[in-house]
C-alpha positions, 0 to 999 in steps of 0.5 A, spaced: 486 943 209 479 945 212 476 951 208 481 948 202 478 941 202 471 943 203 472 948 197 475 942 193 469 937 195 464 943 193 467 945 187 468 937 185 460 936 186 458 942 183 462 940 177 459 933 176 452 936 177 453 941 172 456 936 167 451 931 168 445 936 167 448 939 161 449 932 158 442 931 160 439 937 156 444 936 150 444 929 149 450 925 146 452 931 142 455 934 148 461 929 148 463 931 141 470 935 140 466 941 136 462 943 143 468 943 147 464 940 153 468 933 153 474 937 156 470 940 161 467 933 163 474 929 162 477 935 167 472 935 172 472 927 172 479 927 173 480 931 179 474 928 182 477 921 181 484 923 183 481 925 190 477 920 194 471 923 196 469 919 202 476 920 205 476 928 203 469 928 206 471 925 213 477 929 213 473 935 212 468 933 217 473 931 223 476 938 222 470 942 222 467 938 228 473 936 232 478 941 230 483 935 228 488 937 223 489 931 218 495 928 217 499 929 211 498 924 205 498 923 198 491 926 198 492 932 202 
């Protein structure tokens, strides 16, 4: 878990932030199929939603602070 979980959370956060800023800059046309950002947005949302953020951050925190290896679950 450790670094892999932290990297996954960071990449999800960064992807959502980048997607939001691109949408803010380009407006609604960024969601059209013509540009292709709709696929990026869909994929990053899917990955971030299928991996509960609060749960994963808690696991990463316990590992970083206590060295506690999380028990295997559907989300690890």
